[in-house]
C-alpha atoms as an extended CHARMM CRD file, in Angstrom:
* protein
*
       257  EXT
         1         1  UNK       CA              4.6730000000       22.7260000000       15.8900000000  PROA      1               0.0000000000
         2         2  UNK       CA              7.6720000000       24.0840000000       13.9760000000  PROA      2               0.0000000000
         3         3  UNK       CA              8.0530000000       23.6770000000       10.2170000000  PROA      3               0.0000000000
         4         4  UNK       CA             10.7340000000       21.0080000000       10.4910000000  PROA      4               0.0000000000
         5         5  UNK       CA              8.6840000000       18.6980000000       12.7040000000  PROA      5               0.0000000000
         6         6  UNK       CA              5.7340000000       18.9050000000       10.3070000000  PROA      6               0.0000000000
         7         7  UNK       CA              7.7590000000       17.3880000000        7.4610000000  PROA      7               0.0000000000
         8         8  UNK       CA              9.3430000000       14.3490000000        9.0660000000  PROA      8               0.0000000000
         9         9  UNK       CA              8.5330000000       10.8090000000       10.1350000000  PROA      9               0.0000000000
        10        10  UNK       CA             11.2140000000       10.7700000000       12.8240000000  PROA      10              0.0000000000
        11        11  UNK       CA             10.2480000000        8.4800000000       15.6870000000  PROA      11              0.0000000000
        12        12  UNK       CA              7.2370000000        7.0230000000       13.8640000000  PROA      12              0.0000000000
        13        13  UNK       CA              6.5920000000        3.2740000000       13.8430000000  PROA      13              0.0000000000
        14        14  UNK       CA              5.3890000000        2.0140000000       10.4620000000  PROA      14              0.0000000000
        15        15  UNK       CA              4.2070000000       -1.3190000000        9.0630000000  PROA      15              0.0000000000
        16        16  UNK       CA              4.3780000000       -1.8050000000        5.2870000000  PROA      16              0.0000000000
        17        17  UNK       CA              2.9770000000       -4.9580000000        3.6690000000  PROA      17              0.0000000000
        18        18  UNK       CA              4.2250000000       -6.3330000000        0.3740000000  PROA      18              0.0000000000
        19        19  UNK       CA              7.4200000000       -4.4480000000        1.1430000000  PROA      19              0.0000000000
        20        20  UNK       CA             10.2060000000       -6.3390000000       -0.6260000000  PROA      20              0.0000000000
        21        21  UNK       CA              9.5100000000       -5.1770000000       -4.1800000000  PROA      21              0.0000000000
        22        22  UNK       CA              8.0580000000       -2.3370000000       -6.2120000000  PROA      22              0.0000000000
        23        23  UNK       CA              5.8800000000        0.2200000000       -4.4860000000  PROA      23              0.0000000000
        24        24  UNK       CA              6.0610000000       -1.4660000000       -1.0800000000  PROA      24              0.0000000000
        25        25  UNK       CA              9.8590000000       -1.4480000000       -1.0090000000  PROA      25              0.0000000000
        26        26  UNK       CA              9.9370000000        2.1660000000       -2.1680000000  PROA      26              0.0000000000
        27        27  UNK       CA              7.5660000000        3.1080000000        0.6700000000  PROA      27              0.0000000000
        28        28  UNK       CA              9.6540000000        1.2630000000        3.2700000000  PROA      28              0.0000000000
        29        29  UNK       CA             12.8580000000        2.8980000000        1.9830000000  PROA      29              0.0000000000
        30        30  UNK       CA             11.2360000000        6.3440000000        1.9720000000  PROA      30              0.0000000000
        31        31  UNK       CA              9.9790000000        5.9510000000        5.5310000000  PROA      31              0.0000000000
        32        32  UNK       CA             13.4030000000        4.8330000000        6.7580000000  PROA      32              0.0000000000
        33        33  UNK       CA             15.0500000000        7.7980000000        5.0330000000  PROA      33              0.0000000000
        34        34  UNK       CA             12.6090000000       10.1300000000        6.7970000000  PROA      34              0.0000000000
        35        35  UNK       CA             13.4130000000        8.7450000000       10.2380000000  PROA      35              0.0000000000
        36        36  UNK       CA             10.7350000000        6.0980000000       10.7890000000  PROA      36              0.0000000000
        37        37  UNK       CA             11.2280000000        2.6900000000       12.3500000000  PROA      37              0.0000000000
        38        38  UNK       CA              9.7890000000        0.1960000000        9.8620000000  PROA      38              0.0000000000
        39        39  UNK       CA              8.3490000000       -3.3130000000       10.0060000000  PROA      39              0.0000000000
        40        40  UNK       CA              8.1210000000       -5.0680000000        6.6270000000  PROA      40              0.0000000000
        41        41  UNK       CA              6.0310000000       -8.0800000000        5.6490000000  PROA      41              0.0000000000
        42        42  UNK       CA              6.0750000000      -10.1090000000        2.4400000000  PROA      42              0.0000000000
        43        43  UNK       CA              5.4830000000      -13.7080000000        1.4140000000  PROA      43              0.0000000000
        44        44  UNK       CA              8.9840000000      -14.5480000000        0.1080000000  PROA      44              0.0000000000
        45        45  UNK       CA             11.2230000000      -15.5180000000        3.0080000000  PROA      45              0.0000000000
        46        46  UNK       CA             14.4990000000      -15.0360000000        1.1390000000  PROA      46              0.0000000000
        47        47  UNK       CA             13.6150000000      -11.4730000000        0.1400000000  PROA      47              0.0000000000
        48        48  UNK       CA             12.5660000000      -10.5150000000        3.6750000000  PROA      48              0.0000000000
        49        49  UNK       CA             15.6980000000      -12.0780000000        5.1740000000  PROA      49              0.0000000000
        50        50  UNK       CA             17.9510000000      -10.3120000000        2.6740000000  PROA      50              0.0000000000
        51        51  UNK       CA             16.4860000000       -6.8900000000        3.4330000000  PROA      51              0.0000000000
        52        52  UNK       CA             16.6810000000       -7.4600000000        7.1870000000  PROA      52              0.0000000000
        53        53  UNK       CA             20.3320000000       -8.5330000000        6.9130000000  PROA      53              0.0000000000
        54        54  UNK       CA             21.1830000000       -5.4810000000        4.8060000000  PROA      54              0.0000000000
        55        55  UNK       CA             19.4130000000       -3.1950000000        7.2750000000  PROA      55              0.0000000000
        56        56  UNK       CA             21.2240000000       -4.7190000000       10.2400000000  PROA      56              0.0000000000
        57        57  UNK       CA             24.5540000000       -4.1900000000        8.5290000000  PROA      57              0.0000000000
        58        58  UNK       CA             23.6450000000       -0.5630000000        7.7850000000  PROA      58              0.0000000000
        59        59  UNK       CA             22.2450000000        0.0420000000       11.2540000000  PROA      59              0.0000000000
        60        60  UNK       CA             18.7520000000        0.7960000000        9.9410000000  PROA      60              0.0000000000
        61        61  UNK       CA             15.7750000000        0.3420000000       12.3130000000  PROA      61              0.0000000000
        62        62  UNK       CA             14.0730000000       -2.3710000000       10.2470000000  PROA      62              0.0000000000
        63        63  UNK       CA             12.0030000000       -5.3090000000       11.5190000000  PROA      63              0.0000000000
        64        64  UNK       CA             10.0640000000       -7.8470000000        9.5260000000  PROA      64              0.0000000000
        65        65  UNK       CA              8.5420000000      -11.2640000000        9.0400000000  PROA      65              0.0000000000
        66        66  UNK       CA              7.4290000000      -13.5600000000        6.2670000000  PROA      66              0.0000000000
        67        67  UNK       CA              3.6610000000      -13.5750000000        5.7740000000  PROA      67              0.0000000000
        68        68  UNK       CA              1.4740000000      -14.6490000000        2.8710000000  PROA      68              0.0000000000
        69        69  UNK       CA             -1.4470000000      -12.3190000000        3.4620000000  PROA      69              0.0000000000
        70        70  UNK       CA             -3.7790000000      -14.3800000000        1.2790000000  PROA      70              0.0000000000
        71        71  UNK       CA             -3.8220000000      -16.7970000000        4.2400000000  PROA      71              0.0000000000
        72        72  UNK       CA             -5.7160000000      -16.1040000000        7.4730000000  PROA      72              0.0000000000
        73        73  UNK       CA             -3.1260000000      -17.7840000000        9.6930000000  PROA      73              0.0000000000
        74        74  UNK       CA             -0.3890000000      -15.5860000000        8.2280000000  PROA      74              0.0000000000
        75        75  UNK       CA             -2.5050000000      -12.4760000000        8.6970000000  PROA      75              0.0000000000
        76        76  UNK       CA             -2.9120000000      -13.3260000000       12.3620000000  PROA      76              0.0000000000
        77        77  UNK       CA              0.8090000000      -14.1200000000       12.5820000000  PROA      77              0.0000000000
        78        78  UNK       CA              1.6400000000      -10.6440000000       11.2750000000  PROA      78              0.0000000000
        79        79  UNK       CA             -0.6700000000       -8.9870000000       13.7850000000  PROA      79              0.0000000000
        80        80  UNK       CA              0.9850000000      -10.9530000000       16.6020000000  PROA      80              0.0000000000
        81        81  UNK       CA              4.4990000000      -10.1970000000       15.3870000000  PROA      81              0.0000000000
        82        82  UNK       CA              3.9210000000       -6.4450000000       15.1190000000  PROA      82              0.0000000000
        83        83  UNK       CA              2.1790000000       -6.4080000000       18.5060000000  PROA      83              0.0000000000
        84        84  UNK       CA              5.1760000000       -8.1900000000       20.0560000000  PROA      84              0.0000000000
        85        85  UNK       CA              7.5920000000       -5.5580000000       18.7450000000  PROA      85              0.0000000000
        86        86  UNK       CA              5.5580000000       -2.4010000000       19.4330000000  PROA      86              0.0000000000
        87        87  UNK       CA              2.7950000000       -1.3880000000       21.8410000000  PROA      87              0.0000000000
        88        88  UNK       CA              1.5760000000        1.2830000000       19.4210000000  PROA      88              0.0000000000
        89        89  UNK       CA              1.6130000000        1.7810000000       15.6600000000  PROA      89              0.0000000000
        90        90  UNK       CA              1.7440000000        5.1940000000       13.9720000000  PROA      90              0.0000000000
        91        91  UNK       CA              1.5710000000        4.1350000000       10.3260000000  PROA      91              0.0000000000
        92        92  UNK       CA              0.0730000000        1.2140000000        8.4200000000  PROA      92              0.0000000000
        93        93  UNK       CA              0.5030000000        0.9220000000        4.6520000000  PROA      93              0.0000000000
        94        94  UNK       CA             -1.5780000000       -1.8710000000        3.1010000000  PROA      94              0.0000000000
        95        95  UNK       CA              0.2830000000       -2.5470000000       -0.1110000000  PROA      95              0.0000000000
        96        96  UNK       CA              0.1370000000       -6.3480000000       -0.5000000000  PROA      96              0.0000000000
        97        97  UNK       CA             -1.6670000000       -7.4070000000       -3.6440000000  PROA      97              0.0000000000
        98        98  UNK       CA             -1.5470000000       -9.3470000000       -6.8860000000  PROA      98              0.0000000000
        99        99  UNK       CA             -3.5600000000       -9.8940000000      -10.0350000000  PROA      99              0.0000000000
       100       100  UNK       CA             -4.7090000000      -12.5440000000      -12.4870000000  PROA      100             0.0000000000
       101       101  UNK       CA             -5.6000000000      -11.0070000000      -15.8380000000  PROA      101             0.0000000000
       102       102  UNK       CA             -8.4050000000      -12.8280000000      -17.6420000000  PROA      102             0.0000000000
       103       103  UNK       CA            -11.7720000000      -12.2520000000      -19.2480000000  PROA      103             0.0000000000
       104       104  UNK       CA            -14.5450000000      -12.2480000000      -16.6700000000  PROA      104             0.0000000000
       105       105  UNK       CA            -16.0310000000      -15.4970000000      -17.9850000000  PROA      105             0.0000000000
       106       106  UNK       CA            -12.7190000000      -17.3440000000      -17.5390000000  PROA      106             0.0000000000
       107       107  UNK       CA            -12.1430000000      -16.9310000000      -13.7960000000  PROA      107             0.0000000000
       108       108  UNK       CA            -12.4980000000      -19.9440000000      -11.5330000000  PROA      108             0.0000000000
       109       109  UNK       CA            -14.0040000000      -19.6700000000       -8.0610000000  PROA      109             0.0000000000
       110       110  UNK       CA            -10.5800000000      -20.4660000000       -6.6390000000  PROA      110             0.0000000000
       111       111  UNK       CA             -9.0170000000      -17.5260000000       -8.5020000000  PROA      111             0.0000000000
       112       112  UNK       CA            -11.7760000000      -15.2160000000       -7.3160000000  PROA      112             0.0000000000
       113       113  UNK       CA            -11.2210000000      -16.2860000000       -3.7110000000  PROA      113             0.0000000000
       114       114  UNK       CA             -7.4490000000      -15.8700000000       -4.0090000000  PROA      114             0.0000000000
       115       115  UNK       CA             -7.7200000000      -12.3170000000       -5.3290000000  PROA      115             0.0000000000
       116       116  UNK       CA            -10.3550000000      -11.4040000000       -2.7390000000  PROA      116             0.0000000000
       117       117  UNK       CA             -8.2460000000      -12.7730000000        0.1190000000  PROA      117             0.0000000000
       118       118  UNK       CA             -5.0270000000      -11.1580000000       -1.1110000000  PROA      118             0.0000000000
       119       119  UNK       CA             -6.3580000000       -7.7260000000       -2.0430000000  PROA      119             0.0000000000
       120       120  UNK       CA             -9.3380000000       -6.9780000000        0.1800000000  PROA      120             0.0000000000
       121       121  UNK       CA             -9.5270000000       -9.3270000000        3.1390000000  PROA      121             0.0000000000
       122       122  UNK       CA             -5.8070000000       -8.9880000000        3.8920000000  PROA      122             0.0000000000
       123       123  UNK       CA             -6.0610000000       -5.2020000000        4.2200000000  PROA      123             0.0000000000
       124       124  UNK       CA             -9.3280000000       -5.4180000000        6.1490000000  PROA      124             0.0000000000
       125       125  UNK       CA             -8.1280000000       -8.0590000000        8.6080000000  PROA      125             0.0000000000
       126       126  UNK       CA             -4.7110000000       -6.5370000000        9.2780000000  PROA      126             0.0000000000
       127       127  UNK       CA             -6.1020000000       -3.0250000000        9.6870000000  PROA      127             0.0000000000
       128       128  UNK       CA             -8.8800000000       -4.0660000000       12.0550000000  PROA      128             0.0000000000
       129       129  UNK       CA             -6.5570000000       -6.4170000000       13.9300000000  PROA      129             0.0000000000
       130       130  UNK       CA             -4.0770000000       -3.6050000000       14.5290000000  PROA      130             0.0000000000
       131       131  UNK       CA             -6.7050000000       -1.0500000000       15.5460000000  PROA      131             0.0000000000
       132       132  UNK       CA             -5.6910000000       -1.1870000000       19.2350000000  PROA      132             0.0000000000
       133       133  UNK       CA             -2.0960000000       -0.2910000000       18.3380000000  PROA      133             0.0000000000
       134       134  UNK       CA             -3.1890000000        2.4310000000       15.9240000000  PROA      134             0.0000000000
       135       135  UNK       CA             -5.4620000000        3.9090000000       18.5630000000  PROA      135             0.0000000000
       136       136  UNK       CA             -2.6430000000        3.7830000000       21.1200000000  PROA      136             0.0000000000
       137       137  UNK       CA             -0.5490000000        5.9750000000       18.8030000000  PROA      137             0.0000000000
       138       138  UNK       CA             -2.8060000000        8.9400000000       19.4510000000  PROA      138             0.0000000000
       139       139  UNK       CA             -2.1810000000       10.1610000000       15.9110000000  PROA      139             0.0000000000
       140       140  UNK       CA             -2.0700000000        7.3220000000       13.4030000000  PROA      140             0.0000000000
       141       141  UNK       CA             -2.2530000000        7.1630000000        9.6240000000  PROA      141             0.0000000000
       142       142  UNK       CA             -3.4400000000        4.2540000000        7.4780000000  PROA      142             0.0000000000
       143       143  UNK       CA             -2.7170000000        4.2650000000        3.7380000000  PROA      143             0.0000000000
       144       144  UNK       CA             -4.3730000000        1.8330000000        1.3340000000  PROA      144             0.0000000000
       145       145  UNK       CA             -2.4840000000        1.3030000000       -1.9260000000  PROA      145             0.0000000000
       146       146  UNK       CA             -5.3580000000        0.7670000000       -4.3290000000  PROA      146             0.0000000000
       147       147  UNK       CA             -5.4690000000        1.4780000000       -8.0790000000  PROA      147             0.0000000000
       148       148  UNK       CA             -7.1050000000        3.6060000000      -10.7370000000  PROA      148             0.0000000000
       149       149  UNK       CA             -8.7020000000        0.2640000000      -11.6670000000  PROA      149             0.0000000000
       150       150  UNK       CA            -10.9200000000        0.9340000000       -8.6500000000  PROA      150             0.0000000000
       151       151  UNK       CA            -11.9840000000        4.2810000000      -10.1460000000  PROA      151             0.0000000000
       152       152  UNK       CA            -12.6030000000        3.3710000000      -13.7830000000  PROA      152             0.0000000000
       153       153  UNK       CA            -12.4410000000        0.3990000000      -16.1190000000  PROA      153             0.0000000000
       154       154  UNK       CA             -8.9730000000       -0.5970000000      -17.2360000000  PROA      154             0.0000000000
       155       155  UNK       CA             -7.7110000000       -3.8630000000      -18.7070000000  PROA      155             0.0000000000
       156       156  UNK       CA             -6.8220000000       -5.5550000000      -15.4280000000  PROA      156             0.0000000000
       157       157  UNK       CA             -9.7080000000       -7.9840000000      -15.0550000000  PROA      157             0.0000000000
       158       158  UNK       CA            -13.1480000000       -7.7930000000      -13.4870000000  PROA      158             0.0000000000
       159       159  UNK       CA            -12.0310000000       -8.9840000000      -10.0370000000  PROA      159             0.0000000000
       160       160  UNK       CA             -8.9790000000       -6.8050000000       -9.3890000000  PROA      160             0.0000000000
       161       161  UNK       CA            -10.7950000000       -3.5160000000      -10.1430000000  PROA      161             0.0000000000
       162       162  UNK       CA            -13.8180000000       -4.1340000000       -7.8900000000  PROA      162             0.0000000000
       163       163  UNK       CA            -11.5390000000       -5.3120000000       -5.0440000000  PROA      163             0.0000000000
       164       164  UNK       CA             -9.5350000000       -2.0880000000       -5.3060000000  PROA      164             0.0000000000
       165       165  UNK       CA            -12.8030000000       -0.1210000000       -5.4240000000  PROA      165             0.0000000000
       166       166  UNK       CA            -13.8320000000       -1.8840000000       -2.2270000000  PROA      166             0.0000000000
       167       167  UNK       CA            -10.6170000000       -0.6900000000       -0.5740000000  PROA      167             0.0000000000
       168       168  UNK       CA            -11.3800000000        2.8460000000       -1.6990000000  PROA      168             0.0000000000
       169       169  UNK       CA            -14.7760000000        2.5920000000       -0.0070000000  PROA      169             0.0000000000
       170       170  UNK       CA            -13.2750000000        0.9670000000        3.0980000000  PROA      170             0.0000000000
       171       171  UNK       CA            -10.9700000000        3.9720000000        3.2910000000  PROA      171             0.0000000000
       172       172  UNK       CA            -13.9750000000        6.2940000000        3.4750000000  PROA      172             0.0000000000
       173       173  UNK       CA            -15.7980000000        4.2080000000        6.0450000000  PROA      173             0.0000000000
       174       174  UNK       CA            -12.8230000000        3.8200000000        8.3800000000  PROA      174             0.0000000000
       175       175  UNK       CA            -11.8280000000        7.4660000000        8.0710000000  PROA      175             0.0000000000
       176       176  UNK       CA            -15.1850000000        8.4500000000        9.5630000000  PROA      176             0.0000000000
       177       177  UNK       CA            -15.5910000000        5.5920000000       12.0400000000  PROA      177             0.0000000000
       178       178  UNK       CA            -12.0590000000        5.9210000000       13.4100000000  PROA      178             0.0000000000
       179       179  UNK       CA            -11.7710000000        9.7030000000       13.3990000000  PROA      179             0.0000000000
       180       180  UNK       CA            -12.6820000000        9.7460000000       17.0960000000  PROA      180             0.0000000000
       181       181  UNK       CA             -9.5720000000        7.6110000000       17.7050000000  PROA      181             0.0000000000
       182       182  UNK       CA             -7.4540000000       10.1580000000       15.8110000000  PROA      182             0.0000000000
       183       183  UNK       CA             -6.7030000000        7.6310000000       13.0830000000  PROA      183             0.0000000000
       184       184  UNK       CA             -6.5840000000        9.0810000000        9.5830000000  PROA      184             0.0000000000
       185       185  UNK       CA             -7.2420000000        6.7560000000        6.6260000000  PROA      185             0.0000000000
       186       186  UNK       CA             -6.4350000000        7.6000000000        3.0070000000  PROA      186             0.0000000000
       187       187  UNK       CA             -5.9290000000        5.7370000000       -0.2630000000  PROA      187             0.0000000000
       188       188  UNK       CA             -3.4540000000        6.1090000000       -3.0960000000  PROA      188             0.0000000000
       189       189  UNK       CA             -4.5810000000        4.9280000000       -6.5360000000  PROA      189             0.0000000000
       190       190  UNK       CA             -1.6480000000        4.4190000000       -8.9150000000  PROA      190             0.0000000000
       191       191  UNK       CA             -1.8360000000        3.9640000000      -12.6790000000  PROA      191             0.0000000000
       192       192  UNK       CA              0.9100000000        1.9530000000      -14.3700000000  PROA      192             0.0000000000
       193       193  UNK       CA              4.0340000000        2.1340000000      -12.2020000000  PROA      193             0.0000000000
       194       194  UNK       CA              7.2800000000        0.4440000000      -13.2570000000  PROA      194             0.0000000000
       195       195  UNK       CA              7.4090000000       -2.5490000000      -10.9020000000  PROA      195             0.0000000000
       196       196  UNK       CA              8.1080000000       -6.2990000000      -11.2690000000  PROA      196             0.0000000000
       197       197  UNK       CA              4.3270000000       -6.8910000000      -11.4010000000  PROA      197             0.0000000000
       198       198  UNK       CA              3.8180000000       -4.5760000000      -14.3950000000  PROA      198             0.0000000000
       199       199  UNK       CA              7.1100000000       -5.1460000000      -16.2250000000  PROA      199             0.0000000000
       200       200  UNK       CA              5.7760000000       -7.9540000000      -18.4890000000  PROA      200             0.0000000000
       201       201  UNK       CA              2.9940000000       -5.6410000000      -19.6840000000  PROA      201             0.0000000000
       202       202  UNK       CA              5.2870000000       -2.6540000000      -20.1420000000  PROA      202             0.0000000000
       203       203  UNK       CA              7.6360000000       -4.7860000000      -22.2420000000  PROA      203             0.0000000000
       204       204  UNK       CA              4.8220000000       -5.2590000000      -24.7800000000  PROA      204             0.0000000000
       205       205  UNK       CA              5.2530000000       -2.3100000000      -27.2030000000  PROA      205             0.0000000000
       206       206  UNK       CA              1.5980000000       -2.3160000000      -28.2870000000  PROA      206             0.0000000000
       207       207  UNK       CA              0.3170000000       -2.3850000000      -24.6960000000  PROA      207             0.0000000000
       208       208  UNK       CA              2.7970000000        0.3240000000      -23.6910000000  PROA      208             0.0000000000
       209       209  UNK       CA              1.6820000000        2.4920000000      -26.6000000000  PROA      209             0.0000000000
       210       210  UNK       CA             -1.9480000000        2.1820000000      -25.4950000000  PROA      210             0.0000000000
       211       211  UNK       CA             -1.0190000000        3.1590000000      -21.9230000000  PROA      211             0.0000000000
       212       212  UNK       CA              0.9330000000        6.2280000000      -23.0090000000  PROA      212             0.0000000000
       213       213  UNK       CA             -1.8240000000        7.3510000000      -25.3850000000  PROA      213             0.0000000000
       214       214  UNK       CA             -4.1960000000        7.6080000000      -22.4060000000  PROA      214             0.0000000000
       215       215  UNK       CA             -1.6480000000        9.2340000000      -20.0760000000  PROA      215             0.0000000000
       216       216  UNK       CA             -1.3690000000       13.0410000000      -20.4250000000  PROA      216             0.0000000000
       217       217  UNK       CA              2.1820000000       13.0980000000      -19.0270000000  PROA      217             0.0000000000
       218       218  UNK       CA              3.1530000000       10.4820000000      -21.6560000000  PROA      218             0.0000000000
       219       219  UNK       CA              5.2810000000        8.3300000000      -19.3980000000  PROA      219             0.0000000000
       220       220  UNK       CA              5.1190000000        5.4830000000      -16.8810000000  PROA      220             0.0000000000
       221       221  UNK       CA              5.3080000000        6.3200000000      -13.1860000000  PROA      221             0.0000000000
       222       222  UNK       CA              7.9830000000        5.2280000000      -10.7160000000  PROA      222             0.0000000000
       223       223  UNK       CA              7.5850000000        3.6580000000       -7.2650000000  PROA      223             0.0000000000
       224       224  UNK       CA              9.2560000000        6.6660000000       -5.6140000000  PROA      224             0.0000000000
       225       225  UNK       CA              6.4600000000        8.8720000000       -6.9780000000  PROA      225             0.0000000000
       226       226  UNK       CA              3.9660000000        6.7840000000       -5.0220000000  PROA      226             0.0000000000
       227       227  UNK       CA              6.1200000000        6.5130000000       -1.9020000000  PROA      227             0.0000000000
       228       228  UNK       CA              6.5050000000       10.2950000000       -1.7630000000  PROA      228             0.0000000000
       229       229  UNK       CA              2.7450000000       10.7070000000       -1.4670000000  PROA      229             0.0000000000
       230       230  UNK       CA              2.5130000000        7.9090000000        1.0980000000  PROA      230             0.0000000000
       231       231  UNK       CA              5.1390000000        9.6530000000        3.2080000000  PROA      231             0.0000000000
       232       232  UNK       CA              3.3290000000       12.9950000000        2.9850000000  PROA      232             0.0000000000
       233       233  UNK       CA             -0.0030000000       11.4780000000        4.0020000000  PROA      233             0.0000000000
       234       234  UNK       CA              1.6510000000       10.0620000000        7.1330000000  PROA      234             0.0000000000
       235       235  UNK       CA              3.3560000000       13.3070000000        8.1690000000  PROA      235             0.0000000000
       236       236  UNK       CA              1.9650000000       15.8020000000       10.6750000000  PROA      236             0.0000000000
       237       237  UNK       CA              1.7530000000       18.2420000000        7.7420000000  PROA      237             0.0000000000
       238       238  UNK       CA             -1.1260000000       16.1360000000        6.3490000000  PROA      238             0.0000000000
       239       239  UNK       CA             -2.9400000000       16.0200000000        9.6730000000  PROA      239             0.0000000000
       240       240  UNK       CA             -6.2510000000       17.3630000000        8.3170000000  PROA      240             0.0000000000
       241       241  UNK       CA             -6.4190000000       15.0010000000        5.3290000000  PROA      241             0.0000000000
       242       242  UNK       CA             -8.5240000000       11.8690000000        5.7680000000  PROA      242             0.0000000000
       243       243  UNK       CA            -10.9620000000        9.7780000000        3.7490000000  PROA      243             0.0000000000
       244       244  UNK       CA             -9.3620000000       10.7180000000        0.4420000000  PROA      244             0.0000000000
       245       245  UNK       CA             -8.3460000000        8.6510000000       -2.5740000000  PROA      245             0.0000000000
       246       246  UNK       CA             -5.5530000000       10.3740000000       -4.5010000000  PROA      246             0.0000000000
       247       247  UNK       CA             -4.5680000000        9.1310000000       -7.9490000000  PROA      247             0.0000000000
       248       248  UNK       CA             -0.8890000000        8.9600000000       -8.9130000000  PROA      248             0.0000000000
       249       249  UNK       CA             -1.5280000000        8.4810000000      -12.5970000000  PROA      249             0.0000000000
       250       250  UNK       CA              0.0140000000       11.1360000000      -14.8240000000  PROA      250             0.0000000000
       251       251  UNK       CA             -3.4590000000       12.5340000000      -15.4350000000  PROA      251             0.0000000000
       252       252  UNK       CA             -5.0080000000        9.2810000000      -16.6880000000  PROA      252             0.0000000000
       253       253  UNK       CA             -8.1130000000        9.3930000000      -14.4840000000  PROA      253             0.0000000000
       254       254  UNK       CA             -9.1690000000       12.8470000000      -15.7260000000  PROA      254             0.0000000000
       255       255  UNK       CA             -8.4220000000       12.2100000000      -19.4050000000  PROA      255             0.0000000000
       256       256  UNK       CA            -11.8330000000       11.5530000000      -20.8890000000  PROA      256             0.0000000000
       257       257  UNK       CA            -11.3770000000       12.8800000000      -24.4510000000  PROA      257             0.0000000000
């Protein structure tokens, strides 16, 4: 394999969930720029339609569908849609997620179920459901977008963190179980990244000060800094990396005192 072919996604088929905003959109854009054919999924129909129309006008190889991955019927719809477009899948990025920030004693059962379905079960169901396509690739890569909240306590609520931790563990389990199918599975754990989901928090000067005090690089991250790692993990150059959780956090996770 020559050096150029190690550092490209040319010809790869990639599914990115939660791909119309923030990290997910940055990942989809990065993959397209590196030569991949991309399928996007998100729950807002207008946003998906707009991106597909823009891609068609630009001649970009972009597919997509609307899917609320907190719902089982939409998860199955996504699996069917991707399977109807491609007979194999080289890359799967599980990015869909959300949060409800409360004290642990204030969550309702309905809120717990919603976060569980959106964060954990969506990634689990879609990944397992697409296993035949990933296996057919012969050299597939799955990336879970998790969080440093799954590595240590941060002020995001006592449901979000454990669900992200569960994805980190799922990454390890699948990386071993699916190694025989030549499917690599890794996780990326971001700290605060400037996205629509975090913008309300980052606009609070006191909250922002607290974040920066704990971040050695003294700044907030950007979606493209997460998408760059996602792209690398899916390249042939990363072919011996599996089962890992890599923090994109400006040093937060190693800053004890």
